[in-house]
C-alpha positions as CSV (number, residue, x, y, z in Angstrom):
1,M,161.1,101.6,71.8
2,K,159.0,98.7,70.2
3,L,159.9,97.8,66.7
4,K,156.3,98.7,65.4
5,N,156.4,102.1,67.0
6,Y,160.0,102.7,65.9
7,I,159.0,102.0,62.1
8,L,155.9,104.4,62.7
9,F,158.3,107.0,64.0
10,L,160.6,106.8,61.1
11,F,157.6,107.1,58.9
12,V,156.2,110.2,60.5
13,S,159.6,112.0,61.0
14,L,160.6,111.6,57.4
15,T,157.2,113.0,56.1
16,I,158.2,116.3,54.5
17,R,155.9,118.8,53.3
18,F,156.8,120.7,50.1
19,F,155.1,123.9,49.2
20,S,156.5,126.9,47.4
21,Q,154.7,130.1,47.2
22,A,154.2,130.7,43.5
23,K,155.0,134.3,42.0
24,V,153.0,135.9,39.3
25,G,153.7,134.4,36.0
26,Q,154.9,131.1,37.5
27,W,153.5,127.5,37.1
28,Q,153.1,125.0,39.6
29,D,152.4,121.2,39.3
30,H,150.0,119.3,41.3
31,L,150.9,115.7,40.6
32,N,150.9,112.6,42.6
33,Y,154.2,111.5,44.1
34,N,152.9,108.5,45.9
35,Y,153.4,106.6,42.7
36,A,157.0,106.2,41.5
37,N,158.5,104.4,38.6
38,G,162.2,105.4,38.6
39,V,164.9,106.4,41.3
40,A,168.6,107.3,41.1
41,K,171.0,109.2,43.3
42,V,173.7,111.5,42.2
43,G,176.0,112.9,44.8
44,N,173.7,113.7,47.8
45,I,170.5,114.3,45.5
46,V,167.9,111.5,45.0
47,Y,166.0,111.8,41.9
48,V,162.6,110.1,41.9
49,S,160.1,109.9,38.8
50,N,156.4,109.8,39.2
51,G,155.9,109.0,35.6
52,E,155.3,112.6,34.5
53,G,158.1,114.6,36.2
54,L,160.9,114.4,38.9
55,A,161.1,115.3,42.5
56,T,164.6,115.7,44.1
57,Y,165.4,115.0,47.6
58,N,168.5,116.4,49.3
59,E,169.6,113.9,51.9
60,D,171.9,116.4,53.6
61,D,169.0,118.8,54.6
62,N,166.0,116.8,53.9
63,S,164.8,119.3,51.4
64,I,162.5,118.5,48.4
65,S,162.3,120.2,45.1
66,K,160.2,119.7,41.9
67,L,162.0,119.2,38.6
68,T,159.4,119.1,35.9
69,K,158.7,120.7,32.6
70,I,157.9,123.7,34.6
71,E,161.5,123.8,36.1
72,G,163.3,123.0,33.0
73,L,162.6,119.4,31.8
74,S,161.9,119.2,28.1
75,D,158.8,116.9,28.3
76,V,156.4,115.0,30.4
77,G,155.9,111.2,30.6
78,I,159.0,109.8,32.0
79,L,159.6,106.0,31.4
80,T,162.8,105.4,33.1
81,I,166.0,107.3,34.6
82,K,169.5,106.0,35.2
83,K,172.7,107.5,36.6
84,N,175.9,107.1,34.8
85,D,178.8,106.4,37.3
86,Y,181.4,107.4,34.8
87,N,180.5,111.0,34.5
88,Q,177.7,111.4,37.1
89,V,175.1,112.5,34.6
90,L,171.4,111.4,34.9
91,L,169.6,110.2,31.8
92,V,165.9,110.8,31.7
93,A,164.1,108.8,29.0
94,Y,160.5,109.8,28.1
95,K,157.7,107.6,26.8
96,N,158.0,109.3,23.3
97,T,161.8,108.5,23.1
98,N,162.7,112.1,24.0
99,I,165.7,112.2,26.3
100,D,167.1,114.8,28.7
101,I,170.6,114.5,30.3
102,I,170.9,116.2,33.7
103,K,174.5,117.4,34.3
104,P,176.1,117.4,37.8
105,N,175.8,121.1,37.8
106,G,172.0,120.9,37.3
107,S,172.0,122.0,33.7
108,I,169.7,120.0,31.4
109,I,170.6,119.0,27.8
110,N,167.8,117.8,25.6
111,I,168.4,115.2,22.8
112,S,165.3,115.0,20.7
113,D,166.7,113.0,17.8
114,L,164.8,109.9,18.5
115,K,161.6,111.8,19.3
116,R,161.6,113.6,16.0
117,K,162.8,110.8,13.9
118,N,160.1,108.5,12.3
119,I,161.0,105.0,13.3
120,P,158.8,102.1,12.5
121,G,158.0,99.6,15.2
122,K,157.7,99.9,18.9
123,K,159.2,103.2,19.5
124,Y,160.1,103.4,23.3
125,I,162.9,102.8,25.6
126,N,162.9,99.8,27.9
127,D,166.3,100.2,29.8
128,I,169.6,102.0,29.9
129,Y,173.0,100.5,30.4
130,F,176.2,102.6,30.6
131,K,179.7,101.8,29.6
132,D,182.0,104.8,30.1
133,N,180.4,107.8,28.4
134,I,178.2,105.6,26.1
135,A,174.6,104.9,27.0
136,Y,173.1,101.8,25.5
137,L,169.3,102.3,25.2
138,S,167.3,99.0,24.8
139,C,164.4,99.9,22.6
140,G,161.4,98.5,21.1
141,F,163.2,98.6,17.7
142,G,166.8,98.0,18.5
143,I,169.8,99.3,20.5
144,I,170.7,103.1,20.4
145,L,174.1,104.2,21.4
146,L,174.2,107.6,22.8
147,D,177.2,109.7,23.7
148,T,176.6,111.3,27.2
149,E,179.4,113.8,26.8
150,K,178.9,114.9,23.3
151,F,175.2,114.6,23.6
152,E,174.6,112.8,20.3
153,V,173.5,109.6,18.9
154,K,176.4,107.5,17.9
155,D,174.8,104.4,16.3
156,L,171.8,102.2,16.0
157,F,171.9,98.3,16.1
158,K,169.1,96.4,15.0
159,I,168.7,92.6,15.7
160,G,166.4,90.5,13.2
161,N,166.2,89.2,9.8
162,G,166.5,92.5,7.8
163,T,162.6,93.0,7.5
164,S,161.5,92.6,11.1
165,F,163.4,93.4,14.2
166,K,163.4,92.2,17.7
167,E,162.3,94.2,20.7
168,I,165.3,94.6,23.1
169,Y,164.5,94.7,26.9
170,Q,168.0,94.9,28.4
171,V,171.7,94.8,27.2
172,T,175.0,94.2,28.8
173,K,178.7,94.3,27.6
174,T,182.0,92.3,27.9
175,D,185.2,93.5,26.5
176,S,184.5,91.4,23.4
177,A,180.8,91.4,23.0
178,I,177.4,93.0,23.6
179,Y,174.5,90.7,24.9
180,A,171.0,91.6,24.4
181,A,167.9,90.2,26.0
182,T,165.2,90.0,23.4
183,E,161.6,89.0,22.8
184,S,163.0,85.8,21.2
185,G,166.0,85.0,23.2
186,V,169.5,86.1,24.0
187,Y,171.7,87.5,21.1
188,Y,175.3,88.6,21.1
189,G,177.5,90.5,18.8
190,S,181.3,90.6,18.7
191,T,182.5,94.2,19.2
192,K,185.3,93.3,16.5
193,K,182.4,93.4,13.9
194,N,180.1,96.0,12.3
195,L,177.1,95.5,14.6
196,S,175.1,98.1,12.6
197,N,174.8,95.2,10.3
198,Y,172.0,92.9,11.7
199,Q,173.7,89.9,10.2
200,N,176.5,90.2,12.7
201,W,174.1,89.4,15.6
202,N,173.7,85.7,16.6
203,L,171.1,84.0,18.8
204,I,172.5,81.8,21.5
205,A,170.2,78.8,21.4
206,S,172.1,75.8,22.8
207,N,171.5,74.5,26.3
208,I,169.1,77.5,27.1
209,T,165.1,77.7,27.1
210,A,163.8,79.4,23.9
211,G,161.6,82.4,24.5
212,N,161.4,85.8,25.9
213,Y,164.2,87.2,27.8
214,N,163.5,90.5,29.7
215,G,166.7,91.0,31.6
216,I,170.4,90.5,31.3
217,I,173.5,91.6,33.3
218,N,177.3,91.1,33.4
219,L,178.1,89.6,36.9
220,N,181.9,89.7,37.2
221,G,182.3,88.4,33.6
222,K,179.5,86.0,33.8
223,I,176.4,86.7,31.8
224,I,173.1,86.2,33.9
225,A,169.8,86.3,31.8
226,N,166.4,86.0,33.0
227,Y,163.8,83.9,31.1
228,S,160.4,85.5,31.4
229,A,157.7,82.9,31.6
230,R,154.8,85.4,31.5
231,L,156.1,87.1,28.3
232,S,157.1,83.7,26.7
233,S,153.7,81.9,27.5
234,N,151.3,84.5,28.8
235,K,151.1,82.4,32.0
236,A,151.8,83.5,35.5
237,M,154.7,81.1,36.2
238,A,158.2,81.4,37.9
239,D,161.0,82.8,35.8
240,T,164.3,81.1,35.3
241,L,167.8,82.7,35.8
242,W,170.5,81.4,33.3
243,Q,174.2,81.9,33.5
244,Y,176.7,82.0,30.7
245,D,180.4,81.4,31.0
246,G,181.3,82.2,27.5
247,I,180.9,78.7,26.3
248,N,177.9,77.0,28.0
249,W,174.7,78.1,29.5
250,S,173.4,76.6,32.9
251,K,170.8,77.5,35.3
252,Y,171.9,79.9,38.0
253,P,172.0,78.3,41.4
254,F,169.5,80.8,42.8
255,K,166.0,79.6,41.9
256,T,163.5,82.3,41.6
257,N,159.9,81.7,42.6
258,S,158.1,84.6,40.9
259,E,158.0,86.8,37.8
260,N,161.1,89.0,37.6
261,K,160.3,92.4,36.5
262,R,163.8,93.6,36.4
263,I,167.5,92.6,37.3
264,Y,170.2,95.1,38.3
265,D,174.0,94.5,38.2
266,Y,175.6,95.8,41.4
267,S,178.6,93.5,41.3
268,K,180.8,96.5,42.4
269,F,179.1,95.8,45.7
270,G,179.2,92.0,45.4
271,L,175.5,91.8,44.6
272,F,172.9,91.7,41.9
273,L,169.3,92.7,42.5
274,I,166.0,91.1,41.3
275,N,162.8,93.2,41.5
276,D,160.1,90.6,41.4
277,Q,156.3,90.6,42.0
278,S,156.8,90.5,45.8
279,G,159.5,92.9,46.3
280,L,163.3,93.2,46.0
281,Q,165.9,90.4,46.4
282,A,169.6,91.1,46.9
283,I,171.6,88.0,45.7
284,S,175.2,87.6,46.7
285,A,177.4,87.5,43.6
286,T,179.7,84.9,45.1
287,T,177.4,82.5,46.8
288,G,174.1,82.9,45.0
289,L,172.3,83.2,48.3
290,V,169.7,85.8,49.2
291,D,171.4,88.5,51.1
292,K,168.3,90.8,51.7
293,Y,164.5,90.4,50.8
294,I,162.4,93.5,51.1
295,T,158.6,92.7,50.7
296,D,157.2,94.8,53.4
297,Y,158.0,98.2,54.9
298,G,156.3,97.8,58.2
299,F,153.7,100.4,57.3
300,S,152.7,99.0,53.9
301,S,153.5,96.0,51.6
302,A,156.2,96.7,48.9
303,N,155.3,97.5,45.2
304,I,158.6,98.3,43.8
305,N,159.1,99.6,40.4
306,D,162.8,100.7,40.4
307,V,165.7,100.5,42.8
308,F,169.0,102.3,43.3
309,Y,171.6,100.8,45.5
310,E,174.4,102.9,47.1
311,G,176.1,100.2,49.2
312,N,176.2,99.4,52.9
313,S,172.7,97.9,52.8
314,K,171.2,101.3,51.7
315,Y,168.5,101.1,49.1
316,W,166.4,103.9,47.4
317,L,163.1,102.4,46.2
318,A,160.5,103.8,43.7
319,D,157.4,102.2,44.9
320,G,153.9,102.2,43.1
321,R,151.9,103.0,46.2
322,N,154.3,104.7,48.6
323,G,156.6,106.9,46.2
324,L,160.1,107.3,47.4
325,I,161.3,104.9,50.1
326,K,164.8,104.8,51.9
327,S,165.6,101.5,53.1
328,N,168.4,100.0,55.2
329,G,167.0,96.6,55.2
330,A,163.7,95.0,56.1
331,L,163.2,96.7,59.6
332,R,164.3,100.2,58.7
333,N,162.2,101.8,55.9
334,E,161.4,105.5,55.6
335,K,158.9,107.1,53.5
336,I,159.9,110.4,51.9
337,S,156.5,112.0,51.5
338,I,156.2,114.6,48.8
339,I,153.1,116.9,48.8
340,G,150.5,116.2,46.0
341,P,147.2,114.6,45.3
342,S,146.9,110.8,45.6
343,N,146.5,110.5,41.8
344,N,147.0,112.3,38.5
345,V,143.6,111.9,37.0
346,S,141.4,115.0,36.7
347,N,138.2,115.7,34.9
348,D,135.9,118.1,36.7
349,L,137.2,121.0,39.0
350,A,135.4,123.1,41.5
351,I,136.8,125.8,43.8
352,K,135.5,128.1,46.4
353,D,137.3,130.3,48.9
354,G,140.6,128.7,48.1
355,N,139.4,125.1,48.4
356,L,139.9,123.1,45.2
357,V,138.2,119.7,44.6
358,I,138.9,117.3,41.8
359,A,136.5,114.8,40.4
360,P,139.0,112.3,38.7
361,I,137.3,110.3,36.2
362,N,136.7,111.4,32.5
363,L,134.1,109.3,30.9
364,G,135.1,110.4,27.3
365,P,132.8,111.7,24.6
366,T,130.4,108.7,24.9
367,F,129.9,109.0,28.7
368,T,130.9,105.3,29.1
369,Y,131.6,103.4,32.4
370,I,135.3,103.1,33.3
371,Y,134.6,101.1,36.5
372,R,137.3,102.9,38.5
373,N,137.0,103.7,42.2
374,T,139.6,106.4,42.1
375,K,139.4,108.7,45.2
376,P,139.0,112.4,44.6
377,N,141.4,115.0,46.2
378,L,140.9,118.4,47.9
379,L,143.4,121.2,48.0
380,S,142.9,123.3,51.1
381,N,145.6,125.6,52.9
382,N,148.2,124.3,50.6
383,E,147.6,120.8,51.8
384,W,146.3,117.9,49.6
385,I,143.7,115.6,51.2
386,E,142.5,112.4,49.7
387,L,138.8,112.1,50.3
388,S,139.0,108.6,51.7
389,A,135.6,108.7,53.4
390,I,134.0,107.8,50.1
391,P,133.6,104.0,50.0
392,D,135.6,101.9,47.5
393,T,132.2,100.7,46.1
394,I,131.7,104.0,44.5
395,F,132.9,104.1,40.9
396,D,133.5,106.8,38.2
397,L,133.3,110.1,40.3
398,N,133.3,112.3,37.3
399,C,131.7,115.6,38.3
400,V,131.8,117.8,41.5
401,A,130.3,120.9,43.1
402,I,130.9,123.0,46.2
403,D,127.9,124.7,48.0
404,P,128.2,128.5,47.3
405,K,127.4,129.0,51.1
406,D,129.8,126.5,52.6
407,K,133.1,125.5,50.9
408,N,133.2,122.4,53.1
409,H,130.0,121.0,51.7
410,I,130.9,119.1,48.5
411,A,128.9,116.7,46.3
412,F,130.1,114.3,43.5
413,G,128.2,112.5,40.8
414,S,129.1,108.9,40.1
415,M,128.4,107.0,36.9
416,G,126.3,104.1,38.1
417,R,126.2,104.6,41.9
418,G,124.4,107.9,42.4
419,V,125.3,111.1,44.3
420,V,127.9,111.3,47.2
421,E,127.5,114.1,49.7
422,L,130.4,115.2,52.1
423,K,130.6,117.8,54.8
424,N,134.0,118.6,56.3
425,N,135.5,115.7,54.5
426,Q,133.1,113.2,56.0
427,L,130.5,111.3,54.3
428,I,126.9,112.4,54.8
429,D,125.2,110.1,52.5
430,I,125.1,108.4,49.1
431,Y,121.8,109.0,47.2
432,N,120.5,106.3,44.9
433,T,117.2,104.9,43.8
434,T,116.4,103.6,47.3
435,N,116.7,107.1,49.3
436,S,115.9,109.7,46.6
437,S,113.4,110.4,43.8
438,M,116.0,109.7,41.1
439,I,115.1,107.0,38.6
440,G,117.6,104.5,37.3
441,F,118.3,103.9,33.6
442,N,115.7,101.8,32.0
443,G,114.1,101.1,35.2
444,S,117.3,99.7,36.8
445,N,119.1,101.0,40.0
446,Q,121.9,102.4,37.8
447,L,122.1,106.2,38.0
448,W,124.2,107.9,35.4
449,L,125.2,111.2,37.1
450,T,127.1,113.1,34.6
451,G,126.7,116.6,35.9
452,I,126.1,118.3,39.2
453,N,125.9,121.6,40.9
454,F,124.4,123.7,43.8
455,D,122.2,126.4,42.8
456,P,122.4,129.9,44.7
457,N,119.9,128.6,47.4
458,S,122.2,125.6,48.1
459,N,119.8,123.2,46.5
460,L,121.7,120.4,44.9
461,W,120.9,119.6,41.3
462,A,121.9,116.2,39.9
463,L,121.9,115.5,36.1
464,N,120.8,111.8,35.8
465,S,121.5,111.0,32.1
466,G,119.5,108.3,30.4
467,S,116.8,108.5,32.9
468,E,113.1,109.3,32.4
469,K,113.6,112.1,34.9
470,L,116.8,113.9,33.8
471,V,117.1,116.5,36.5
472,S,116.6,115.7,40.2
473,I,117.1,118.4,42.9
474,K,117.8,117.9,46.6
475,K,116.1,120.8,48.6
476,G,116.8,120.3,52.1
477,N,116.1,116.7,52.8
478,T,113.6,116.5,50.0
479,W,114.1,115.3,46.5
480,I,112.2,116.8,43.5
481,N,112.3,115.7,39.9
482,L,111.9,118.1,36.9
483,D,110.3,116.5,34.0
484,F,111.7,117.9,30.6
485,D,110.5,114.8,28.6
486,Y,108.4,117.1,26.3
487,L,111.7,118.6,25.0
488,I,114.4,116.0,25.6
489,S,114.0,112.3,26.6
490,K,116.7,110.0,28.1
491,Q,119.5,112.1,26.8
492,T,122.9,112.8,28.3
493,L,123.3,116.0,30.3
494,S,126.7,117.2,31.2
495,K,126.8,120.5,33.0
496,V,124.5,123.0,34.7
497,I,125.1,126.6,35.6
498,F,122.9,129.2,37.2
499,D,123.0,132.9,35.9
500,R,122.4,136.2,38.0
501,N,118.8,136.1,36.9
502,N,118.2,132.6,38.5
503,K,118.0,130.7,35.1
504,A,119.6,127.3,34.8
505,W,121.6,126.7,31.7
506,I,121.9,122.8,31.1
507,I,124.3,121.4,28.5
508,V,122.5,118.5,26.5
509,A,125.6,116.7,25.4
510,R,126.4,114.8,22.3
511,G,124.7,117.2,20.0
512,G,121.7,118.1,22.0
513,G,122.1,121.9,22.4
514,L,121.2,124.0,25.5
515,L,118.3,123.7,27.8
516,V,117.3,126.9,29.7
517,Y,115.0,126.8,32.7
518,K,114.1,130.1,34.4
519,D,112.3,129.1,37.6
520,V,115.2,128.1,39.7
521,N,113.8,129.9,42.9
522,T,110.4,128.2,42.7
523,L,111.2,124.9,41.0
524,T,108.0,125.1,39.0
525,P,107.4,122.0,36.8
526,P,108.9,122.7,33.3
527,N,106.5,124.1,30.6
528,I,106.6,126.0,27.4
529,N,106.7,129.3,29.4
530,N,109.6,128.6,31.7
531,T,111.8,126.2,29.6
532,K,113.5,126.5,26.2
533,L,115.8,124.3,24.2
534,L,118.2,126.3,22.2
535,N,119.9,125.0,19.0
536,V,121.5,126.3,15.6
537,S,118.1,127.8,14.4
538,K,118.1,131.5,14.0
539,G,115.6,132.9,16.6
540,N,116.2,129.9,18.7
541,G,119.8,130.5,20.0
542,F,121.7,130.4,16.8
543,L,124.4,128.3,18.1
544,P,127.4,127.5,15.7
545,T,126.7,123.7,16.4
546,N,124.4,121.8,18.7
547,D,127.6,120.0,20.0
548,V,128.1,122.0,23.4
549,Y,130.9,121.2,25.8
550,S,131.3,124.0,28.2
551,I,129.4,127.1,29.6
552,C,129.8,130.0,32.1
553,E,128.6,133.5,33.0
554,D,130.9,136.3,32.8
555,L,131.1,139.4,35.3
556,E,128.7,141.4,33.0
557,G,126.1,138.7,32.9
558,R,126.9,137.3,29.5
559,I,126.8,133.7,28.9
560,W,129.8,132.2,27.2
561,V,129.4,128.9,25.5
562,G,132.1,126.5,24.2
563,T,131.2,124.3,21.4
564,A,132.7,121.9,18.8
565,K,133.1,125.0,16.5
566,G,134.6,127.6,18.9
567,I,132.8,130.1,21.1
568,A,129.3,131.5,21.1
569,V,128.1,134.5,23.4
570,F,124.7,135.4,24.6
571,N,125.0,139.1,25.0
572,N,121.4,139.4,26.2
573,P,120.6,136.3,28.2
574,E,117.7,138.0,29.9
575,N,115.8,138.1,26.6
576,V,115.9,134.3,26.0
577,F,112.1,134.1,27.2
578,K,111.1,137.4,25.5
579,N,111.7,135.6,22.1
580,S,113.6,138.4,20.6
581,N,117.2,139.8,20.4
582,F,118.7,136.9,22.4
583,D,120.5,134.8,19.8
584,S,124.2,134.0,20.5
585,Q,126.9,135.5,18.5
586,Q,130.4,134.4,17.5
587,I,133.3,136.6,18.1
588,L,134.9,138.0,15.0
589,I,138.6,138.9,15.1
590,E,141.2,140.2,12.7
591,Q,144.0,137.8,11.9
592,D,146.6,138.3,9.2
593,N,144.4,141.1,7.7
594,Q,141.5,138.7,7.5
595,V,138.4,138.5,9.6
596,E,138.0,135.1,11.3
597,I,135.8,133.5,13.8
598,L,137.4,133.1,17.2
599,L,138.6,129.4,17.7
600,E,136.3,128.3,15.0
601,N,138.1,125.1,14.4
602,D,138.6,124.3,18.1
603,V,136.6,122.2,20.4
604,V,136.2,124.4,23.5
605,T,136.1,122.1,26.6
606,A,136.2,124.7,29.4
607,I,135.6,128.4,30.0
608,S,136.2,130.2,33.2
609,V,136.4,133.9,34.1
610,D,138.9,135.6,36.2
611,G,138.6,138.8,38.5
612,G,139.3,141.0,35.4
613,N,136.5,139.4,33.4
614,R,139.0,137.8,31.2
615,K,138.2,134.6,29.6
616,W,140.2,131.4,30.2
617,I,139.5,129.1,27.4
618,G,140.4,125.3,27.3
619,T,140.4,123.2,24.2
620,E,140.5,119.5,23.2
621,S,143.7,119.9,21.3
622,S,145.2,123.4,21.4
623,G,145.9,124.0,25.0
624,V,144.7,127.1,26.9
625,Y,143.9,130.6,25.8
626,C,143.3,133.7,27.8
627,F,141.4,136.6,26.1
628,S,140.5,140.0,26.9
629,P,137.1,140.6,28.4
630,D,135.6,141.0,25.0
631,G,137.5,138.2,23.4
632,Q,139.2,140.4,20.9
633,N,142.8,140.2,22.1
634,T,144.9,137.2,23.1
635,I,146.7,137.6,26.3
636,Y,148.1,134.1,26.7
637,H,148.2,131.0,24.7
638,F,149.7,128.1,26.5
639,S,150.6,125.0,24.6
640,V,153.0,122.0,24.9
641,D,155.2,123.8,22.4
642,N,155.5,127.2,23.9
643,S,155.0,126.6,27.8
644,P,155.3,124.3,30.6
645,I,151.8,123.0,30.1
646,Y,151.8,119.1,30.2
647,S,149.2,118.5,27.5
648,N,147.0,120.4,24.9
649,T,144.0,118.3,26.0
650,I,142.1,120.4,28.6
651,N,139.3,118.8,30.7
652,D,138.4,121.9,32.9
653,I,139.7,125.3,34.3
654,V,138.8,127.1,37.6
655,I,140.2,130.2,39.2
656,N,141.2,131.0,42.7
657,E,140.0,134.5,43.1
658,I,141.9,135.0,46.3
659,T,145.4,134.2,44.8
660,G,144.8,134.5,41.0
661,D,145.7,131.0,40.4
662,V,144.4,129.6,37.4
663,F,143.9,125.8,37.9
664,I,144.1,123.6,34.7
665,A,142.9,120.0,34.5
666,T,144.6,118.2,31.7
667,D,144.6,114.7,30.7
668,K,148.0,114.3,32.4
669,G,147.1,115.9,35.7
670,V,146.5,119.4,37.2
671,Q,148.7,122.5,37.0
672,S,148.3,126.1,38.1
673,F,149.5,129.3,36.7
674,R,149.6,132.4,38.9
675,T,148.2,135.7,37.6
676,S,148.0,139.1,39.1
677,I,144.3,139.3,38.8
678,I,142.3,138.6,41.9
679,K,138.6,139.3,42.5
680,G,137.6,142.8,43.1
681,L,136.0,143.7,46.4
682,E,132.8,145.5,47.3
683,N,134.8,148.0,49.2
684,F,138.4,149.0,49.6
685,E,139.9,146.7,52.2
686,D,143.3,146.7,53.9
687,V,144.8,148.4,50.8
688,H,148.5,147.9,50.8
689,A,151.4,147.4,48.6
690,F,154.0,144.6,48.7
691,P,156.7,144.0,48.8
692,N,157.1,147.1,51.0
693,P,159.8,148.5,51.5
694,V,161.4,147.8,48.2
695,K,164.9,147.0,49.1
696,P,168.2,147.5,47.0
697,G,168.7,145.0,44.1
698,F,164.9,144.2,43.9
699,S,164.1,143.6,40.2
700,G,160.5,142.5,40.2
701,N,157.2,144.1,40.2
702,I,155.2,145.3,43.2
703,Y,151.5,144.7,43.8
704,I,148.8,146.9,45.2
705,T,146.0,144.9,46.6
706,G,142.6,145.2,48.6
707,L,141.0,147.1,45.6
708,I,137.4,147.2,44.3
709,D,137.2,146.3,40.5
710,E,138.0,149.0,38.1
711,A,139.4,151.3,40.8
712,I,141.5,154.1,39.6
713,V,145.1,153.9,41.1
714,K,147.4,156.9,41.1
715,I,150.9,157.0,42.4
716,T,152.7,160.2,43.3
717,D,155.9,161.3,45.0
718,V,155.8,163.2,48.3
719,S,155.6,166.4,46.5
720,G,152.4,165.4,44.7
721,N,153.9,164.8,41.2
722,L,152.0,162.0,39.4
723,V,154.4,159.1,38.6
724,W,152.1,156.5,37.3
725,Q,148.4,155.7,36.9
726,T,146.2,152.7,36.0
727,T,142.8,151.2,36.3
728,S,142.4,148.0,38.2
729,Q,141.0,144.8,36.7
730,G,139.8,142.9,39.7
731,G,141.1,143.5,43.2
732,Q,144.9,144.0,42.5
733,V,147.3,146.0,40.2
734,E,150.9,145.4,39.3
735,W,153.5,148.1,39.0
736,N,156.9,147.7,37.5
737,L,158.5,150.6,39.4
738,K,158.8,152.8,36.4
739,T,157.3,156.1,35.5
740,F,155.1,157.0,32.5
741,I,158.3,157.5,30.3
742,G,159.8,154.1,31.3
743,T,162.5,155.3,33.8
744,K,163.0,153.5,37.1
745,V,161.7,155.6,40.0
746,A,164.2,157.1,42.5
747,S,164.6,156.2,46.0
748,G,161.9,157.7,48.3
749,M,158.4,157.4,49.8
750,Y,155.5,157.2,47.3
751,L,151.9,157.9,48.1
752,I,149.1,155.6,46.5
753,F,145.6,156.9,46.0
754,C,142.8,154.6,45.1
755,A,139.2,155.5,44.1
756,S,136.2,154.1,42.6
757,A,135.1,155.2,39.1
758,S,132.3,157.3,40.6
759,G,134.6,158.7,43.2
760,D,132.4,157.7,46.1
761,K,134.9,155.3,47.6
762,S,138.5,155.8,48.2
763,A,141.6,154.5,50.1
764,T,145.3,155.6,50.4
765,T,148.6,153.8,51.3
766,K,152.3,154.4,51.1
767,L,155.2,152.6,49.5
768,L,159.0,153.1,50.3
769,V,161.5,152.4,47.6
770,V,165.2,152.2,48.4
771,N,167.4,151.6,45.4
């Protein structure tokens, strides 16, 4: 077998697909694992960090699992991970200085002392060094000593002059001293002295270049320190390795030709490692010569962020483009693929018939260029697909829509480059000022596409902010402009939805209110009879504020609007053009014996409706709420403090009506939460219960699916005695296998009768229970 084909075979054969079927009430993460920033191996388990959570790879059976906040980690935003050889624990350090310790049995101990403590200066952890059970944490403000068996902070060492303290990049230890690589040189402190006193730390200045040292190791009793030319002079220059024999400094025999990002002590294997800008170098501890140099995997160049070496020329690499890499040298490199999108950024979501599409770029409240050509992702049939057919010249894809008549027909809006249209994941065209009627900003060719959607007729609506013609519509192969200049001129538009009465509701962002246009079917030019701009005025919308962020229509035809001051509901949207009885209303709830306005102090960034007409609300800083259909009762409130959700900042929410999954786009990536509510059907279809039969030892709930909305469901024993009854919300109900009085049902056959509220439609099925 030729070498090139052999490498390709290894790459393909080690590609492992990970997907676990979520159960009702469970969360799933949808994060990118092609980026990795940390790796370590404990026993037969390789841990890899993608900067938000962990994945684990079991080398014995090639299985992959996720280990994130959903599965028990205490936080998100992992900065570094490190294994302690002394007791086989894995220390996980987060960007906010929170710490988890994963024990060999898999249990997780959280140490939040540093996170909770108000520490002035640069509050983060650069590196971890272990000596027996003690972890030495190199921090932006000093050195933390952490006991990994008692799970407590033992001490804090600060290096400086008593008023300002040095950033510590890495530390190492000998029997008599601790050495620290800092922003202004190498310091040491005798272990015989009280190192909590900053005056007992000394700068080693003689015979060594002054400046910033970002790495230091103990190589068989000899201290090796890395002088960082870039950190010292802000210039792209080669670093210098220095060695210290306890008396004098001298340049190390191996001369580096690059910037060294990190150095590792593997003297127990006769090596030390240098992670530089080009790859990974393994240097012999005895000769100072290069033993291995990994710069290319055969299928991709290396972009190494971290390494774990287990001996026998076997390296585990955390790569910034390829995720987890297993390397046995330059010619045997295997990518361990973990299913997920190609990036963690998410702004606008669209879903149809189980296909989820992510527009990645959030332009912020000012809708400003970001200049990123980040590719969008599609989740289909449990597989993540990067939409690579979109050229790299297309920047800032911030909005997305799916054709209501074809789930494979997708459109994106780009800030600056126009509309991108795809079919079956292939590029159809890119529409700009040269091949459409869209007009650029101030007469230029720059198209600020900040909102996009298909209407019920599959016409594509593009919101071209800042233009003289704010709304352009692609009808077939023809482009039509709608001129709303007499109401709004060159403003920013963010979203458009279409209600059941074929009216378009358009958000005029940045305090512009709501634009309503009623001639969606005919596309008649806007005029005073078919267009209205709603605002805070009574009799003209009565919005709580003109600052509108989100909008949706519920299953009863009401329009729910998310604003900077909570929620407003148009209960009679059909009356908007009748000029009476159409103003929005805010929802009043009773809280602590007081009447309050629902989410009055929250910026509501997203609204979605599930199959039971429940409202899923995303906010700018309070996480996600699920309310009853009328908004009076809170069913869920997910925040970083009470749930596995990664962030309280929510960009969008959509719901898979087939599975009940609620997809949530946060500023840290996409997660989903599975509910039992799915879309109700027009007729009863394949009504069945699952699991069926219920076997001994089963402790969960069973689900009856294939229902129409608001179906009456009755369960009896074979003698006809009524055991349980409910009314469905959507197309599925959940039963805990208990009777009306709360006792568990006995073994036997149970009959399930389903009927519509009017009684004109019905279905039956059976369920066997074996206790």
